[in-house]
Every structure is written in structure tokens, then in C-alpha cells.
Backbone as CSV, one residue per row, in Angstrom:
resi,resn,N_x,N_y,N_z,CA_x,CA_y,CA_z,C_x,C_y,C_z
1,MET,20.007,21.487,25.107,20.247,20.053,25.091,18.965,19.288,24.773
2,ARG,17.857,19.774,25.240,16.580,19.125,24.979,16.304,19.070,23.477
3,GLU,16.715,20.103,22.770,16.527,20.146,21.318,17.351,19.046,20.639
4,MET,18.567,18.834,21.102,19.414,17.787,20.534,18.788,16.408,20.765
5,GLN,18.179,16.197,21.909,17.513,14.918,22.168,16.371,14.685,21.183
6,LYS,15.641,15.738,20.850,14.559,15.630,19.862,15.130,15.244,18.498
7,HIS,16.250,15.865,18.140,16.889,15.559,16.863,17.344,14.097,16.824
8,LYS,17.959,13.649,17.894,18.429,12.263,17.954,17.257,11.289,17.860
9,GLN,16.158,11.624,18.509,14.986,10.740,18.471,14.393,10.677,17.066
10,ALA,14.365,11.789,16.372,13.856,11.798,14.995,14.723,10.904,14.106
11,ILE,16.025,10.956,14.312,16.944,10.116,13.544,16.740,8.645,13.904
12,ARG,16.630,8.337,15.191,16.394,6.947,15.625,15.106,6.389,15.020
13,THR,14.065,7.190,15.030,12.779,6.760,14.491,12.908,6.435,13.004
14,PHE,13.571,7.288,12.266,13.777,7.046,10.840,14.557,5.746,10.619
15,LEU,15.612,5.544,11.367,16.408,4.324,11.209,15.556,3.082,11.455
16,LYS,14.754,3.121,12.508,13.906,1.967,12.844,12.847,1.703,11.787
17,LEU,12.241,2.755,11.282,11.113,2.609,10.361,11.519,2.388,8.910
18,SER,12.630,2.961,8.513,12.873,3.059,7.071,14.224,2.565,6.571
19,MET,15.091,2.106,7.433,16.394,1.685,6.949,16.611,0.209,7.246
20,GLY,16.931,-0.546,6.204,17.218,-1.962,6.360,18.587,-2.193,6.983
21,ASP,18.847,-3.428,7.348,20.119,-3.772,7.986,21.316,-3.448,7.104
22,GLU,21.226,-3.786,5.831,22.346,-3.541,4.917,22.612,-2.043,4.772
23,GLU,21.553,-1.268,4.612,21.713,0.184,4.481,22.253,0.793,5.767
24,LEU,21.827,0.260,6.891,22.328,0.730,8.177,23.835,0.511,8.271
25,ALA,24.292,-0.673,7.893,25.724,-0.979,7.921,26.494,-0.104,6.939
26,MET,25.920,0.114,5.765,26.577,0.976,4.772,26.657,2.422,5.261
27,THR,25.610,2.875,5.927,25.605,4.240,6.454,26.662,4.395,7.537
28,LEU,26.780,3.391,8.411,27.814,3.437,9.445,29.191,3.502,8.804
29,ALA,29.457,2.666,7.815,30.766,2.675,7.145,31.018,4.018,6.455
30,HIS,29.996,4.574,5.817,30.107,5.874,5.128,30.425,6.973,6.148
31,ALA,29.766,6.934,7.293,30.015,7.934,8.344,31.409,7.751,8.938
32,GLN,31.797,6.516,9.215,33.110,6.260,9.805,34.242,6.659,8.868
33,SER,33.991,6.601,7.574,35.019,6.994,6.606,35.212,8.508,6.586
34,GLY,34.292,9.238,7.229,34.366,10.697,7.237,33.750,11.327,6.008
35,ARG,33.064,10.530,5.207,32.524,11.021,3.940,31.039,11.367,3.992
36,LEU,30.317,10.935,5.020,28.894,11.240,5.110,28.725,12.738,5.327
37,ALA,27.934,13.373,4.469,27.739,14.820,4.539,26.272,15.152,4.315
38,PHE,25.858,16.303,4.795,24.467,16.706,4.619,24.171,17.048,3.165
39,TYR,25.029,17.832,2.527,24.776,18.279,1.159,25.254,17.246,0.150
40,SER,24.594,16.109,0.171,24.890,15.016,-0.738,23.626,14.181,-0.893
41,CYS,23.458,13.556,-2.043,22.309,12.659,-2.200,22.502,11.421,-1.326
42,CYS,23.721,11.204,-0.856,24.036,10.064,0.019,24.199,10.536,1.465
43,CYS,23.300,11.440,1.848,23.259,11.903,3.230,22.548,10.832,4.056
44,LEU,22.174,11.148,5.259,21.513,10.178,6.123,20.309,9.536,5.442
45,ILE,19.374,10.321,4.954,18.173,9.704,4.391,18.444,9.074,3.032
46,GLY,19.338,9.656,2.250,19.665,9.105,0.940,20.283,7.725,1.026
47,MET,20.944,7.433,2.131,21.561,6.115,2.300,20.499,5.018,2.458
48,ALA,19.304,5.378,2.842,18.239,4.385,3.005,17.834,3.768,1.667
49,THR,18.086,4.485,0.583,17.719,3.981,-0.751,18.942,3.865,-1.652
50,ILE,20.103,3.711,-1.070,21.349,3.684,-1.846,21.368,2.538,-2.857
51,ARG,20.696,1.435,-2.568,20.692,0.318,-3.525,19.993,0.699,-4.831
52,GLU,19.110,1.695,-4.798,18.442,2.155,-6.007,19.290,3.158,-6.784
53,ALA,20.374,3.631,-6.184,21.238,4.611,-6.841,22.099,3.926,-7.893
54,ALA,22.480,4.688,-8.878,23.355,4.164,-9.934,24.813,4.483,-9.618
55,HIS,25.121,4.655,-8.334,26.481,4.999,-7.932,26.734,4.550,-6.500
56,ALA,27.982,4.536,-6.113,28.369,4.233,-4.738,28.089,5.462,-3.875
57,PRO,28.085,5.298,-2.540,27.876,6.466,-1.678,28.850,7.594,-1.991
58,ARG,28.324,8.783,-2.118,29.122,9.963,-2.468,29.340,10.846,-1.239
59,PRO,30.534,11.423,-1.141,30.812,12.300,-0.007,30.360,13.737,-0.223
60,GLU,30.119,14.130,-1.461,29.782,15.522,-1.714,28.750,15.611,-2.824
61,LEU,28.283,16.792,-3.005,27.272,17.054,-4.022,27.949,17.112,-5.384
62,LEU,27.677,16.126,-6.231,28.225,16.111,-7.580,27.203,16.566,-8.608
63,SER,25.962,16.496,-8.236,24.876,16.963,-9.096,23.783,17.476,-8.167
64,PRO,22.818,18.212,-8.698,21.745,18.678,-7.809,21.078,17.492,-7.104
65,ILE,20.931,17.606,-5.803,20.381,16.522,-4.996,19.052,16.046,-5.544
66,PHE,18.183,16.969,-5.915,16.842,16.590,-6.343,16.825,15.900,-7.700
67,SER,17.964,15.867,-8.409,18.014,15.124,-9.667,18.319,13.653,-9.421
68,GLU,18.632,13.295,-8.187,18.936,11.903,-7.839,17.649,11.198,-7.403
69,SER,17.200,10.244,-8.204,15.921,9.591,-7.931,15.920,8.848,-6.602
70,HIS,17.058,8.253,-6.211,17.061,7.527,-4.938,16.888,8.479,-3.761
71,TYR,17.401,9.704,-3.867,17.217,10.695,-2.802,15.744,11.099,-2.722
72,ASN,15.132,11.332,-3.867,13.710,11.700,-3.877,12.851,10.576,-3.321
73,LEU,13.196,9.333,-3.649,12.490,8.189,-3.080,12.677,8.157,-1.559
74,ALA,13.886,8.404,-1.099,14.169,8.392,0.342,13.311,9.413,1.087
75,ARG,13.061,10.538,0.475,12.257,11.582,1.127,10.823,11.152,1.374
76,THR,10.364,10.089,0.705,8.991,9.613,0.895,8.890,8.567,2.006
77,LEU,10.009,8.127,2.541,10.005,7.090,3.569,9.510,7.636,4.912
78,ALA,8.996,6.740,5.727,8.476,7.122,7.052,9.575,7.779,7.882
79,GLY,9.292,8.948,8.372,10.205,9.672,9.255,11.335,10.386,8.553
80,ALA,11.395,10.319,7.217,12.528,10.889,6.484,12.624,12.407,6.607
81,LEU,11.545,13.089,6.429,11.608,14.557,6.465,11.992,15.065,7.853
82,GLU,11.488,14.395,8.878,11.830,14.776,10.247,13.311,14.496,10.526
83,ALA,13.793,13.348,10.051,15.204,13.000,10.252,16.103,13.948,9.471
84,GLU,15.684,14.294,8.266,16.478,15.225,7.463,16.577,16.588,8.140
85,ALA,15.471,17.073,8.677,15.479,18.357,9.384,16.361,18.284,10.625
86,ALA,16.285,17.171,11.334,17.108,16.997,12.536,18.585,16.944,12.160
87,PHE,18.910,16.199,11.112,20.290,16.059,10.664,20.828,17.417,10.204
88,ARG,20.018,18.174,9.500,20.415,19.499,9.011,20.683,20.451,10.177
89,SER,19.915,20.338,11.241,20.032,21.291,12.346,21.323,21.135,13.144
90,ILE,21.988,20.006,13.007,23.289,19.832,13.656,24.291,20.629,12.828
91,VAL,25.101,21.431,13.479,25.796,22.535,12.819,26.866,22.213,11.787
92,SER,27.472,21.041,11.824,28.534,20.748,10.856,28.539,19.257,10.535
93,ASP,29.131,18.914,9.406,29.189,17.505,9.026,29.998,16.692,10.032
94,GLY,31.063,17.263,10.567,31.851,16.558,11.578,31.024,16.240,12.814
95,LYS,30.270,17.215,13.276,29.414,16.988,14.445,28.272,16.039,14.092
96,ARG,27.739,16.160,12.893,26.682,15.239,12.465,27.170,13.797,12.568
97,ARG,28.385,13.547,12.075,28.930,12.189,12.137,29.172,11.762,13.572
98,ARG,29.660,12.673,14.421,29.900,12.332,15.842,28.603,11.982,16.558
99,VAL,27.513,12.611,16.182,26.205,12.311,16.772,25.639,11.025,16.167
100,LEU,25.777,10.879,14.867,25.137,9.774,14.160,25.798,8.413,14.399
101,ILE,27.107,8.361,14.453,27.794,7.066,14.570,27.329,6.281,15.801
102,PRO,27.268,6.864,16.992,26.764,6.088,18.138,25.298,5.660,17.979
103,ILE,24.497,6.477,17.327,23.095,6.117,17.095,23.020,4.918,16.156
104,LEU,23.823,4.928,15.103,23.853,3.806,14.164,24.322,2.528,14.857
105,ARG,25.379,2.635,15.652,25.878,1.460,16.376,24.819,0.907,17.326
106,ALA,24.133,1.796,18.015,23.095,1.360,18.961,21.946,0.667,18.228
107,GLU,21.564,1.180,17.070,20.474,0.559,16.306,20.903,-0.817,15.787
108,ILE,22.130,-0.940,15.343,22.633,-2.246,14.898,22.618,-3.227,16.063
109,LYS,23.075,-2.793,17.221,23.084,-3.652,18.409,21.655,-4.030,18.815
110,ARG,20.737,-3.063,18.773,19.343,-3.336,19.132,18.763,-4.407,18.222
111,ARG,19.030,-4.289,16.935,18.511,-5.279,15.982,19.140,-6.648,16.204
112,ASP,20.434,-6.673,16.485,21.108,-7.954,16.747,20.504,-8.639,17.967
113,LEU,20.275,-7.871,19.032,19.680,-8.438,20.243,18.252,-8.921,19.979
114,GLU,17.517,-8.174,19.189,16.148,-8.559,18.845,16.146,-9.872,18.053
115,LYS,17.063,-10.010,17.109,17.165,-11.244,16.323,17.520,-12.427,17.216
116,LYS,18.455,-12.224,18.146,18.844,-13.296,19.060,17.680,-13.711,19.947
117,ALA,16.917,-12.739,20.413,15.751,-13.040,21.251,14.715,-13.827,20.453
118,GLN,14.535,-13.476,19.196,13.587,-14.201,18.346,14.066,-15.633,18.096
119,GLU,15.369,-15.816,17.912,15.918,-17.148,17.722,15.716,-18.012,18.954
120,VAL,15.950,-17.436,20.131,15.754,-18.167,21.383,14.292,-18.545,21.531
121,ALA,13.396,-17.623,21.255,11.962,-17.887,21.366,11.557,-18.996,20.382
122,ALA,12.095,-18.971,19.190,11.783,-20.011,18.206,12.302,-21.355,18.644
123,GLN,13.488,-21.402,19.240,14.053,-22.656,19.743,13.212,-23.204,20.890
124,GLU,12.724,-22.303,21.742,11.892,-22.738,22.857,10.575,-23.332,22.367
125,LEU,10.044,-22.809,21.278,8.817,-23.348,20.695,9.065,-24.745,20.127
126,VAL,10.223,-24.940,19.517,10.557,-26.239,18.951,10.716,-27.285,20.043
127,VAL,11.344,-26.887,21.138,11.587,-27.800,22.258,10.284,-28.129,22.972
128,ALA,9.392,-27.161,23.070,8.138,-27.338,23.820,7.174,-28.227,23.164
């Protein structure tokens, strides 16, 4: 179980450091659709650069992953290699999605709360 916690933390770190809000939402939708898979250029890390792709999120490998420039770009992002290794170590795509979906939801919620706190702080500065 301790190993799974390490994997989850590597994924959380990657999401915080390298995935924008829009990509986070797209990744959640891709995972919820049941289409997010490890052997795809639109895997967890590939979704971080999906806007640079010349295609919509893919559920499976249609071409060699390394021929997809957005996937190669994603591999250079902070925490990407660690997150990819963690994602790979989870035994199946179904389990990967079951682990990832709550992490994605939690990160979206964390960001929403952070934005609200910043708005409140900004309002307090205006009032003061």
C-alpha cells in the first residue's frame, strides 16, 4: 500500500506542476469516458499537452507514441517521467482510471478553493 501512495503522490505532483485547468478538466472527462489508457499518446502525461496535438484525445495507440510531438513535449514537463512511471505501475487501465479520477477531482477542487480564497483576499484588500 505504501507503494501505491508514492504513485499517487507522483501523479498529484505532476498535476500541480504541469497541467493547466483546461487540460485537467479534459483529462477527467477522458478518464470518465473510459477511454484514458496508458498505451496512448493521450495518456495521463500526454493530456497535459493535448492542445498542441493535431487530434482529439485518443483512447488507444493509433501510431507510435514517440511519433506524437505533443507526447514528447509532455515528457519534458516537471514531474512527467515520475508520473508516467507511477501511472504505468498500476496494473490495468481500468484500475488506473479508478485511481486517477478521484485524484483529478481533488485537484480541481483544490484549485477552485484556492481561487476562491484569492478572490476573498483581493476583496478584503479593496475594502481595507
